[in-house]
N, CA, C, O and CB atoms as a CASP TS submission, in Angstrom:
PFRMAT TS
TARGET T0000
AUTHOR 0000-0000-0000
METHOD Language model
MODEL 1
PARENT N/A
ATOM      1  N   MET     1       0.808  -1.201   0.000  1.00  0.00           N
ATOM      2  CA  MET     1       0.000   0.000   0.000  1.00  0.00           C
ATOM      3  C   MET     1       0.852   1.267   0.000  1.00  0.00           C
ATOM      4  O   MET     1       0.499   2.245  -0.659  1.00  0.00           O
ATOM      5  CB  MET     1      -0.920  -0.003   1.193  1.00  0.00           C
ATOM      6  N   ASN     2       1.956   1.263   0.721  1.00  0.00           N
ATOM      7  CA  ASN     2       2.764   2.474   0.854  1.00  0.00           C
ATOM      8  C   ASN     2       4.002   2.442  -0.028  1.00  0.00           C
ATOM      9  O   ASN     2       5.027   3.028   0.320  1.00  0.00           O
ATOM     10  CB  ASN     2       3.175   2.667   2.295  1.00  0.00           C
ATOM     11  N   ARG     3       3.918   1.775  -1.148  1.00  0.00           N
ATOM     12  CA  ARG     3       5.060   1.709  -2.045  1.00  0.00           C
ATOM     13  C   ARG     3       5.033   2.874  -3.009  1.00  0.00           C
ATOM     14  O   ARG     3       3.946   3.167  -3.506  1.00  0.00           O
ATOM     15  CB  ARG     3       5.077   0.386  -2.808  1.00  0.00           C
ATOM     16  N   PRO     4       6.081   3.550  -3.318  1.00  0.00           N
ATOM     17  CA  PRO     4       7.384   3.406  -2.699  1.00  0.00           C
ATOM     18  C   PRO     4       7.538   4.234  -1.425  1.00  0.00           C
ATOM     19  O   PRO     4       8.455   3.982  -0.645  1.00  0.00           O
ATOM     20  CB  PRO     4       8.446   3.789  -3.677  1.00  0.00           C
ATOM     21  N   VAL     5       6.653   5.228  -1.191  1.00  0.00           N
ATOM     22  CA  VAL     5       6.809   6.122  -0.047  1.00  0.00           C
ATOM     23  C   VAL     5       5.438   6.376   0.568  1.00  0.00           C
ATOM     24  O   VAL     5       4.465   6.625  -0.144  1.00  0.00           O
ATOM     25  CB  VAL     5       7.489   7.462  -0.467  1.00  0.00           C
ATOM     26  N   THR     6       5.369   6.312   1.897  1.00  0.00           N
ATOM     27  CA  THR     6       4.129   6.645   2.587  1.00  0.00           C
ATOM     28  C   THR     6       3.754   8.090   2.282  1.00  0.00           C
ATOM     29  O   THR     6       4.599   8.985   2.320  1.00  0.00           O
ATOM     30  CB  THR     6       4.268   6.425   4.115  1.00  0.00           C
ATOM     31  N   GLY     7       2.493   8.301   1.985  1.00  0.00           N
ATOM     32  CA  GLY     7       2.008   9.658   1.725  1.00  0.00           C
ATOM     33  C   GLY     7       1.843   9.983   0.251  1.00  0.00           C
ATOM     34  O   GLY     7       1.116  10.913  -0.099  1.00  0.00           O
ATOM     35  N   TRP     8       2.502   9.236  -0.611  1.00  0.00           N
ATOM     36  CA  TRP     8       2.300   9.457  -2.047  1.00  0.00           C
ATOM     37  C   TRP     8       1.031   8.746  -2.470  1.00  0.00           C
ATOM     38  O   TRP     8       0.731   7.657  -1.982  1.00  0.00           O
ATOM     39  CB  TRP     8       3.521   8.955  -2.882  1.00  0.00           C
ATOM     40  N   ARG     9       0.298   9.347  -3.359  1.00  0.00           N
ATOM     41  CA  ARG     9      -0.879   8.680  -3.916  1.00  0.00           C
ATOM     42  C   ARG     9      -0.403   7.524  -4.785  1.00  0.00           C
ATOM     43  O   ARG     9       0.658   7.607  -5.404  1.00  0.00           O
ATOM     44  CB  ARG     9      -1.767   9.676  -4.740  1.00  0.00           C
ATOM     45  N   PRO    10      -1.177   6.454  -4.835  1.00  0.00           N
ATOM     46  CA  PRO    10      -0.725   5.274  -5.600  1.00  0.00           C
ATOM     47  C   PRO    10      -0.351   5.612  -7.050  1.00  0.00           C
ATOM     48  O   PRO    10      -1.132   6.213  -7.786  1.00  0.00           O
ATOM     49  CB  PRO    10      -1.819   4.206  -5.598  1.00  0.00           C
ATOM     50  N   TYR    11       0.852   5.214  -7.432  1.00  0.00           N
ATOM     51  CA  TYR    11       1.403   5.328  -8.788  1.00  0.00           C
ATOM     52  C   TYR    11       1.762   6.752  -9.185  1.00  0.00           C
ATOM     53  O   TYR    11       2.239   6.969 -10.299  1.00  0.00           O
ATOM     54  CB  TYR    11       0.424   4.779  -9.776  1.00  0.00           C
ATOM     55  N   ARG    12       1.549   7.719  -8.318  1.00  0.00           N
ATOM     56  CA  ARG    12       1.840   9.116  -8.629  1.00  0.00           C
ATOM     57  C   ARG    12       3.048   9.578  -7.812  1.00  0.00           C
ATOM     58  O   ARG    12       3.349   9.016  -6.759  1.00  0.00           O
ATOM     59  CB  ARG    12       0.602  10.017  -8.343  1.00  0.00           C
ATOM     60  N   THR    13       3.727  10.597  -8.304  1.00  0.00           N
ATOM     61  CA  THR    13       4.853  11.183  -7.589  1.00  0.00           C
ATOM     62  C   THR    13       4.573  12.669  -7.382  1.00  0.00           C
ATOM     63  O   THR    13       3.639  13.208  -7.975  1.00  0.00           O
ATOM     64  CB  THR    13       6.193  10.964  -8.366  1.00  0.00           C
ATOM     65  N   PRO    14       5.366  13.334  -6.552  1.00  0.00           N
ATOM     66  CA  PRO    14       5.198  14.782  -6.410  1.00  0.00           C
ATOM     67  C   PRO    14       5.566  15.556  -7.677  1.00  0.00           C
ATOM     68  O   PRO    14       5.240  16.738  -7.788  1.00  0.00           O
ATOM     69  CB  PRO    14       6.038  15.281  -5.257  1.00  0.00           C
ATOM     70  N   VAL    15       6.231  14.919  -8.623  1.00  0.00           N
ATOM     71  CA  VAL    15       6.606  15.556  -9.883  1.00  0.00           C
ATOM     72  C   VAL    15       5.416  15.462 -10.837  1.00  0.00           C
ATOM     73  O   VAL    15       4.969  14.354 -11.136  1.00  0.00           O
ATOM     74  CB  VAL    15       7.885  14.886 -10.503  1.00  0.00           C
ATOM     75  N   PRO    16       4.895  16.576 -11.320  1.00  0.00           N
ATOM     76  CA  PRO    16       3.745  16.519 -12.224  1.00  0.00           C
ATOM     77  C   PRO    16       4.030  15.640 -13.451  1.00  0.00           C
ATOM     78  O   PRO    16       5.105  15.709 -14.046  1.00  0.00           O
ATOM     79  CB  PRO    16       3.361  17.935 -12.672  1.00  0.00           C
ATOM     80  N   CYS    17       3.062  14.831 -13.805  1.00  0.00           N
ATOM     81  CA  CYS    17       3.106  13.956 -14.985  1.00  0.00           C
ATOM     82  C   CYS    17       4.171  12.860 -14.900  1.00  0.00           C
ATOM     83  O   CYS    17       4.543  12.287 -15.924  1.00  0.00           O
ATOM     84  CB  CYS    17       3.351  14.786 -16.217  1.00  0.00           C
ATOM     85  N   LEU    18       4.661  12.563 -13.706  1.00  0.00           N
ATOM     86  CA  LEU    18       5.596  11.464 -13.527  1.00  0.00           C
ATOM     87  C   LEU    18       4.909  10.387 -12.700  1.00  0.00           C
ATOM     88  O   LEU    18       4.521  10.621 -11.556  1.00  0.00           O
ATOM     89  CB  LEU    18       6.916  11.943 -12.847  1.00  0.00           C
ATOM     90  N   TYR    19       4.765   9.214 -13.286  1.00  0.00           N
ATOM     91  CA  TYR    19       4.066   8.093 -12.658  1.00  0.00           C
ATOM     92  C   TYR    19       5.035   6.932 -12.499  1.00  0.00           C
ATOM     93  O   TYR    19       6.015   6.819 -13.236  1.00  0.00           O
ATOM     94  CB  TYR    19       2.825   7.665 -13.494  1.00  0.00           C
ATOM     95  N   LEU    20       4.750   6.070 -11.529  1.00  0.00           N
ATOM     96  CA  LEU    20       5.578   4.905 -11.279  1.00  0.00           C
ATOM     97  C   LEU    20       4.810   3.636 -11.602  1.00  0.00           C
ATOM     98  O   LEU    20       3.620   3.522 -11.311  1.00  0.00           O
ATOM     99  CB  LEU    20       6.059   4.886  -9.829  1.00  0.00           C
ATOM    100  N   CYS    21       5.501   2.694 -12.201  1.00  0.00           N
ATOM    101  CA  CYS    21       4.949   1.352 -12.351  1.00  0.00           C
ATOM    102  C   CYS    21       6.130   0.400 -12.402  1.00  0.00           C
ATOM    103  O   CYS    21       7.114   0.651 -13.097  1.00  0.00           O
ATOM    104  CB  CYS    21       4.040   1.224 -13.638  1.00  0.00           C
ATOM    105  N   GLY    22       6.028  -0.660 -11.683  1.00  0.00           N
ATOM    106  CA  GLY    22       7.117  -1.626 -11.618  1.00  0.00           C
ATOM    107  C   GLY    22       7.173  -2.274 -10.258  1.00  0.00           C
ATOM    108  O   GLY    22       6.216  -2.199  -9.487  1.00  0.00           O
ATOM    109  N   SER    23       8.283  -2.907  -9.959  1.00  0.00           N
ATOM    110  CA  SER    23       8.384  -3.669  -8.719  1.00  0.00           C
ATOM    111  C   SER    23       8.324  -2.794  -7.476  1.00  0.00           C
ATOM    112  O   SER    23       8.066  -3.301  -6.384  1.00  0.00           O
ATOM    113  CB  SER    23       9.658  -4.459  -8.711  1.00  0.00           C
ATOM    114  N   CYS    24       8.555  -1.490  -7.613  1.00  0.00           N
ATOM    115  CA  CYS    24       8.499  -0.600  -6.451  1.00  0.00           C
ATOM    116  C   CYS    24       7.072  -0.217  -6.091  1.00  0.00           C
ATOM    117  O   CYS    24       6.848   0.401  -5.050  1.00  0.00           O
ATOM    118  CB  CYS    24       9.310   0.653  -6.713  1.00  0.00           C
ATOM    119  N   THR    25       6.104  -0.570  -6.927  1.00  0.00           N
ATOM    120  CA  THR    25       4.719  -0.188  -6.678  1.00  0.00           C
ATOM    121  C   THR    25       3.869  -1.422  -6.404  1.00  0.00           C
ATOM    122  O   THR    25       4.285  -2.546  -6.682  1.00  0.00           O
ATOM    123  CB  THR    25       4.152   0.598  -7.870  1.00  0.00           C
ATOM    124  N   HIS    26       2.685  -1.206  -5.861  1.00  0.00           N
ATOM    125  CA  HIS    26       1.757  -2.292  -5.564  1.00  0.00           C
ATOM    126  C   HIS    26       1.327  -2.954  -6.870  1.00  0.00           C
ATOM    127  O   HIS    26       1.073  -2.217  -7.822  1.00  0.00           O
ATOM    128  CB  HIS    26       0.522  -1.770  -4.775  1.00  0.00           C
ATOM    129  N   PRO    27       1.226  -4.213  -6.996  1.00  0.00           N
ATOM    130  CA  PRO    27       1.358  -5.284  -6.017  1.00  0.00           C
ATOM    131  C   PRO    27       2.759  -5.851  -5.895  1.00  0.00           C
ATOM    132  O   PRO    27       2.921  -6.919  -5.304  1.00  0.00           O
ATOM    133  CB  PRO    27       0.428  -6.377  -6.357  1.00  0.00           C
ATOM    134  N   GLY    28       3.767  -5.198  -6.418  1.00  0.00           N
ATOM    135  CA  GLY    28       5.133  -5.631  -6.192  1.00  0.00           C
ATOM    136  C   GLY    28       5.791  -6.263  -7.396  1.00  0.00           C
ATOM    137  O   GLY    28       5.289  -6.209  -8.519  1.00  0.00           O
ATOM    138  N   GLY    29       6.937  -6.866  -7.120  1.00  0.00           N
ATOM    139  CA  GLY    29       7.790  -7.365  -8.191  1.00  0.00           C
ATOM    140  C   GLY    29       7.487  -8.780  -8.620  1.00  0.00           C
ATOM    141  O   GLY    29       8.288  -9.685  -8.386  1.00  0.00           O
ATOM    142  N   ASN    30       6.385  -8.976  -9.221  1.00  0.00           N
ATOM    143  CA  ASN    30       6.083 -10.272  -9.819  1.00  0.00           C
ATOM    144  C   ASN    30       5.711 -10.048 -11.281  1.00  0.00           C
ATOM    145  O   ASN    30       5.632  -8.906 -11.736  1.00  0.00           O
ATOM    146  CB  ASN    30       4.931 -11.001  -9.049  1.00  0.00           C
ATOM    147  N   ILE    31       5.487 -11.109 -12.001  1.00  0.00           N
ATOM    148  CA  ILE    31       5.267 -10.980 -13.445  1.00  0.00           C
ATOM    149  C   ILE    31       3.763 -11.056 -13.727  1.00  0.00           C
ATOM    150  O   ILE    31       3.254 -12.090 -14.161  1.00  0.00           O
ATOM    151  CB  ILE    31       6.040 -12.095 -14.236  1.00  0.00           C
ATOM    152  N   THR    32       3.065  -9.949 -13.474  1.00  0.00           N
ATOM    153  CA  THR    32       1.623  -9.914 -13.711  1.00  0.00           C
ATOM    154  C   THR    32       1.201  -8.795 -14.644  1.00  0.00           C
ATOM    155  O   THR    32       0.156  -8.885 -15.288  1.00  0.00           O
ATOM    156  CB  THR    32       0.895  -9.774 -12.410  1.00  0.00           C
ATOM    157  N   GLY    33       1.999  -7.745 -14.723  1.00  0.00           N
ATOM    158  CA  GLY    33       1.601  -6.578 -15.493  1.00  0.00           C
ATOM    159  C   GLY    33       0.681  -5.652 -14.719  1.00  0.00           C
ATOM    160  O   GLY    33       0.300  -4.596 -15.224  1.00  0.00           O
ATOM    161  N   LEU    34       0.315  -6.035 -13.490  1.00  0.00           N
ATOM    162  CA  LEU    34      -0.622  -5.214 -12.728  1.00  0.00           C
ATOM    163  C   LEU    34      -0.099  -3.835 -12.355  1.00  0.00           C
ATOM    164  O   LEU    34      -0.881  -2.885 -12.378  1.00  0.00           O
ATOM    165  CB  LEU    34      -1.004  -5.930 -11.492  1.00  0.00           C
ATOM    166  N   PRO    35       1.182  -3.665 -12.011  1.00  0.00           N
ATOM    167  CA  PRO    35       1.619  -2.294 -11.734  1.00  0.00           C
ATOM    168  C   PRO    35       1.418  -1.359 -12.930  1.00  0.00           C
ATOM    169  O   PRO    35       0.998  -0.216 -12.750  1.00  0.00           O
ATOM    170  CB  PRO    35       3.083  -2.293 -11.329  1.00  0.00           C
ATOM    171  N   GLY    36       1.708  -1.820 -14.128  1.00  0.00           N
ATOM    172  CA  GLY    36       1.497  -1.000 -15.321  1.00  0.00           C
ATOM    173  C   GLY    36       0.031  -0.739 -15.588  1.00  0.00           C
ATOM    174  O   GLY    36      -0.354   0.370 -15.957  1.00  0.00           O
ATOM    175  N   HIS    37      -0.783  -1.757 -15.402  1.00  0.00           N
ATOM    176  CA  HIS    37      -2.235  -1.617 -15.577  1.00  0.00           C
ATOM    177  C   HIS    37      -2.780  -0.587 -14.595  1.00  0.00           C
ATOM    178  O   HIS    37      -3.557   0.291 -14.972  1.00  0.00           O
ATOM    179  CB  HIS    37      -2.951  -2.982 -15.380  1.00  0.00           C
ATOM    180  N   ASN    38      -2.367  -0.700 -13.332  1.00  0.00           N
ATOM    181  CA  ASN    38      -2.843   0.226 -12.311  1.00  0.00           C
ATOM    182  C   ASN    38      -2.331   1.641 -12.544  1.00  0.00           C
ATOM    183  O   ASN    38      -3.059   2.606 -12.311  1.00  0.00           O
ATOM    184  CB  ASN    38      -2.422  -0.253 -10.934  1.00  0.00           C
ATOM    185  N   ALA    39      -1.086   1.779 -13.003  1.00  0.00           N
ATOM    186  CA  ALA    39      -0.556   3.110 -13.315  1.00  0.00           C
ATOM    187  C   ALA    39      -1.311   3.724 -14.487  1.00  0.00           C
ATOM    188  O   ALA    39      -1.599   4.921 -14.477  1.00  0.00           O
ATOM    189  CB  ALA    39       0.950   3.035 -13.633  1.00  0.00           C
ATOM    190  N   ALA    40      -1.631   2.925 -15.490  1.00  0.00           N
ATOM    191  CA  ALA    40      -2.410   3.433 -16.628  1.00  0.00           C
ATOM    192  C   ALA    40      -3.781   3.908 -16.172  1.00  0.00           C
ATOM    193  O   ALA    40      -4.288   4.911 -16.674  1.00  0.00           O
ATOM    194  CB  ALA    40      -2.561   2.349 -17.711  1.00  0.00           C
ATOM    195  N   ALA    41      -4.383   3.200 -15.230  1.00  0.00           N
ATOM    196  CA  ALA    41      -5.678   3.628 -14.693  1.00  0.00           C
ATOM    197  C   ALA    41      -5.546   4.958 -13.956  1.00  0.00           C
ATOM    198  O   ALA    41      -6.426   5.812 -14.063  1.00  0.00           O
ATOM    199  CB  ALA    41      -6.254   2.554 -13.751  1.00  0.00           C
ATOM    200  N   ALA    42      -4.454   5.144 -13.208  1.00  0.00           N
ATOM    201  CA  ALA    42      -4.219   6.413 -12.508  1.00  0.00           C
ATOM    202  C   ALA    42      -4.021   7.551 -13.508  1.00  0.00           C
ATOM    203  O   ALA    42      -4.536   8.651 -13.308  1.00  0.00           O
ATOM    204  CB  ALA    42      -2.990   6.302 -11.579  1.00  0.00           C
ATOM    205  N   ILE    43      -3.285   7.291 -14.571  1.00  0.00           N
ATOM    206  CA  ILE    43      -3.056   8.315 -15.598  1.00  0.00           C
ATOM    207  C   ILE    43      -4.371   8.695 -16.274  1.00  0.00           C
ATOM    208  O   ILE    43      -4.654   9.877 -16.468  1.00  0.00           O
ATOM    209  CB  ILE    43      -2.037   7.815 -16.652  1.00  0.00           C
ATOM    210  N   ALA    44      -5.170   7.695 -16.631  1.00  0.00           N
ATOM    211  CA  ALA    44      -6.471   7.971 -17.260  1.00  0.00           C
ATOM    212  C   ALA    44      -7.355   8.783 -16.318  1.00  0.00           C
ATOM    213  O   ALA    44      -8.041   9.709 -16.749  1.00  0.00           O
ATOM    214  CB  ALA    44      -7.181   6.650 -17.652  1.00  0.00           C
ATOM    215  N   GLU    45      -7.337   8.436 -15.034  1.00  0.00           N
ATOM    216  CA  GLU    45      -8.127   9.182 -14.048  1.00  0.00           C
ATOM    217  C   GLU    45      -7.667  10.635 -13.975  1.00  0.00           C
ATOM    218  O   GLU    45      -8.496  11.546 -13.968  1.00  0.00           O
ATOM    219  CB  GLU    45      -8.021   8.523 -12.660  1.00  0.00           C
ATOM    220  N   ASP    46      -6.353  10.860 -13.919  1.00  0.00           N
ATOM    221  CA  ASP    46      -5.826  12.221 -13.839  1.00  0.00           C
ATOM    222  C   ASP    46      -6.124  13.037 -15.093  1.00  0.00           C
ATOM    223  O   ASP    46      -6.308  14.252 -15.020  1.00  0.00           O
ATOM    224  CB  ASP    46      -4.334  12.183 -13.602  1.00  0.00           C
ATOM    225  N   LEU    47      -6.171  12.373 -16.231  1.00  0.00           N
ATOM    226  CA  LEU    47      -6.477  13.071 -17.485  1.00  0.00           C
ATOM    227  C   LEU    47      -7.974  13.257 -17.701  1.00  0.00           C
ATOM    228  O   LEU    47      -8.398  13.962 -18.616  1.00  0.00           O
ATOM    229  CB  LEU    47      -5.888  12.312 -18.656  1.00  0.00           C
ATOM    230  N   GLY    48      -8.771  12.612 -16.844  1.00  0.00           N
ATOM    231  CA  GLY    48     -10.220  12.741 -16.957  1.00  0.00           C
ATOM    232  C   GLY    48     -10.802  11.983 -18.136  1.00  0.00           C
ATOM    233  O   GLY    48     -11.832  12.370 -18.688  1.00  0.00           O
ATOM    234  N   ILE    49     -10.136  10.899 -18.519  1.00  0.00           N
ATOM    235  CA  ILE    49     -10.641  10.096 -19.633  1.00  0.00           C
ATOM    236  C   ILE    49     -11.009   8.700 -19.136  1.00  0.00           C
ATOM    237  O   ILE    49     -10.470   8.216 -18.141  1.00  0.00           O
ATOM    238  CB  ILE    49      -9.591  10.011 -20.774  1.00  0.00           C
ATOM    239  N   ALA    50     -11.915   8.078 -19.834  1.00  0.00           N
ATOM    240  CA  ALA    50     -12.302   6.713 -19.491  1.00  0.00           C
ATOM    241  C   ALA    50     -11.193   5.758 -19.922  1.00  0.00           C
ATOM    242  O   ALA    50     -10.553   5.983 -20.949  1.00  0.00           O
ATOM    243  CB  ALA    50     -13.654   6.329 -20.161  1.00  0.00           C
ATOM    244  N   PRO    51     -10.958   4.702 -19.158  1.00  0.00           N
ATOM    245  CA  PRO    51      -9.944   3.723 -19.586  1.00  0.00           C
ATOM    246  C   PRO    51     -10.257   3.209 -20.989  1.00  0.00           C
ATOM    247  O   PRO    51     -11.413   2.959 -21.332  1.00  0.00           O
ATOM    248  CB  PRO    51      -9.872   2.538 -18.589  1.00  0.00           C
ATOM    249  N   TRP    52      -9.215   3.058 -21.785  1.00  0.00           N
ATOM    250  CA  TRP    52      -9.380   2.660 -23.184  1.00  0.00           C
ATOM    251  C   TRP    52      -9.314   1.151 -23.346  1.00  0.00           C
ATOM    252  O   TRP    52      -9.390   0.645 -24.465  1.00  0.00           O
ATOM    253  CB  TRP    52      -8.316   3.319 -24.051  1.00  0.00           C
ATOM    254  N   TRP    53      -9.175   0.431 -22.250  1.00  0.00           N
ATOM    255  CA  TRP    53      -9.108  -1.029 -22.284  1.00  0.00           C
ATOM    256  C   TRP    53     -10.346  -1.585 -21.595  1.00  0.00           C
ATOM    257  O   TRP    53     -11.028  -0.883 -20.848  1.00  0.00           O
ATOM    258  CB  TRP    53      -7.805  -1.555 -21.601  1.00  0.00           C
ATOM    259  N   ASN    54     -10.616  -2.820 -21.849  1.00  0.00           N
ATOM    260  CA  ASN    54     -11.743  -3.502 -21.234  1.00  0.00           C
ATOM    261  C   ASN    54     -11.225  -4.484 -20.194  1.00  0.00           C
ATOM    262  O   ASN    54     -10.723  -5.552 -20.546  1.00  0.00           O
ATOM    263  CB  ASN    54     -12.602  -4.226 -22.296  1.00  0.00           C
ATOM    264  N   PRO    55     -11.342  -4.130 -18.910  1.00  0.00           N
ATOM    265  CA  PRO    55     -10.873  -5.058 -17.885  1.00  0.00           C
ATOM    266  C   PRO    55     -11.644  -6.377 -17.957  1.00  0.00           C
ATOM    267  O   PRO    55     -12.849  -6.393 -18.206  1.00  0.00           O
ATOM    268  CB  PRO    55     -11.017  -4.431 -16.486  1.00  0.00           C
ATOM    269  N   LEU    56     -10.938  -7.466 -17.738  1.00  0.00           N
ATOM    270  CA  LEU    56     -11.572  -8.777 -17.768  1.00  0.00           C
ATOM    271  C   LEU    56     -12.410  -8.990 -16.520  1.00  0.00           C
ATOM    272  O   LEU    56     -12.035  -8.570 -15.426  1.00  0.00           O
ATOM    273  CB  LEU    56     -10.523  -9.881 -17.899  1.00  0.00           C
ATOM    274  N   ASN    57     -13.551  -9.649 -16.696  1.00  0.00           N
ATOM    275  CA  ASN    57     -14.379 -10.051 -15.571  1.00  0.00           C
ATOM    276  C   ASN    57     -13.920 -11.447 -15.163  1.00  0.00           C
ATOM    277  O   ASN    57     -14.392 -12.444 -15.709  1.00  0.00           O
ATOM    278  CB  ASN    57     -15.918 -10.023 -15.933  1.00  0.00           C
ATOM    279  N   LEU    58     -13.008 -11.517 -14.212  1.00  0.00           N
ATOM    280  CA  LEU    58     -12.404 -12.796 -13.848  1.00  0.00           C
ATOM    281  C   LEU    58     -13.406 -13.758 -13.240  1.00  0.00           C
ATOM    282  O   LEU    58     -13.299 -14.965 -13.453  1.00  0.00           O
ATOM    283  CB  LEU    58     -11.270 -12.577 -12.883  1.00  0.00           C
ATOM    284  N   GLU    59     -14.374 -13.260 -12.493  1.00  0.00           N
ATOM    285  CA  GLU    59     -15.379 -14.156 -11.914  1.00  0.00           C
ATOM    286  C   GLU    59     -16.160 -14.871 -13.009  1.00  0.00           C
ATOM    287  O   GLU    59     -16.429 -16.066 -12.896  1.00  0.00           O
ATOM    288  CB  GLU    59     -16.340 -13.373 -11.004  1.00  0.00           C
ATOM    289  N   ALA    60     -16.524 -14.159 -14.059  1.00  0.00           N
ATOM    290  CA  ALA    60     -17.248 -14.787 -15.174  1.00  0.00           C
ATOM    291  C   ALA    60     -16.373 -15.807 -15.882  1.00  0.00           C
ATOM    292  O   ALA    60     -16.850 -16.876 -16.265  1.00  0.00           O
ATOM    293  CB  ALA    60     -17.729 -13.726 -16.174  1.00  0.00           C
ATOM    294  N   LEU    61     -15.092 -15.486 -16.059  1.00  0.00           N
ATOM    295  CA  LEU    61     -14.199 -16.431 -16.709  1.00  0.00           C
ATOM    296  C   LEU    61     -13.974 -17.675 -15.865  1.00  0.00           C
ATOM    297  O   LEU    61     -13.966 -18.789 -16.390  1.00  0.00           O
ATOM    298  CB  LEU    61     -12.878 -15.771 -17.011  1.00  0.00           C
ATOM    299  N   TRP    62     -13.789 -17.497 -14.557  1.00  0.00           N
ATOM    300  CA  TRP    62     -13.581 -18.636 -13.660  1.00  0.00           C
ATOM    301  C   TRP    62     -14.802 -19.549 -13.633  1.00  0.00           C
ATOM    302  O   TRP    62     -14.662 -20.767 -13.525  1.00  0.00           O
ATOM    303  CB  TRP    62     -13.262 -18.147 -12.243  1.00  0.00           C
ATOM    304  N   SER    63     -15.995 -18.970 -13.731  1.00  0.00           N
ATOM    305  CA  SER    63     -17.204 -19.800 -13.673  1.00  0.00           C
ATOM    306  C   SER    63     -17.347 -20.686 -14.905  1.00  0.00           C
ATOM    307  O   SER    63     -18.080 -21.675 -14.870  1.00  0.00           O
ATOM    308  CB  SER    63     -18.438 -18.920 -13.530  1.00  0.00           C
ATOM    309  N   ARG    64     -16.657 -20.347 -15.995  1.00  0.00           N
ATOM    310  CA  ARG    64     -16.740 -21.154 -17.212  1.00  0.00           C
ATOM    311  C   ARG    64     -15.697 -22.273 -17.244  1.00  0.00           C
ATOM    312  O   ARG    64     -15.709 -23.102 -18.154  1.00  0.00           O
ATOM    313  CB  ARG    64     -16.572 -20.265 -18.431  1.00  0.00           C
ATOM    314  N   LEU    65     -14.804 -22.303 -16.265  1.00  0.00           N
ATOM    315  CA  LEU    65     -13.798 -23.378 -16.231  1.00  0.00           C
ATOM    316  C   LEU    65     -14.457 -24.710 -15.884  1.00  0.00           C
ATOM    317  O   LEU    65     -15.415 -24.753 -15.111  1.00  0.00           O
ATOM    318  CB  LEU    65     -12.679 -23.052 -15.206  1.00  0.00           C
ATOM    319  N   PRO    66     -13.942 -25.792 -16.458  1.00  0.00           N
ATOM    320  CA  PRO    66     -14.538 -27.103 -16.161  1.00  0.00           C
ATOM    321  C   PRO    66     -14.297 -27.534 -14.725  1.00  0.00           C
ATOM    322  O   PRO    66     -14.736 -28.612 -14.322  1.00  0.00           O
ATOM    323  CB  PRO    66     -13.985 -28.156 -17.102  1.00  0.00           C
TER
END
């Protein structure tokens, strides 16, 4: 939650238009792509635009598994 520094908003820095994504941000250094996805969502929010991607509904996908 407090990556990289307590008090910073998630994926944002005190430097205008500078965002973080990678192992230093939530959910950490694993191979999921989630830090980049979450940073893109923060950027879209700051720009006041709707996300241009369609997030997957994992519950619906899991229910279709055999």
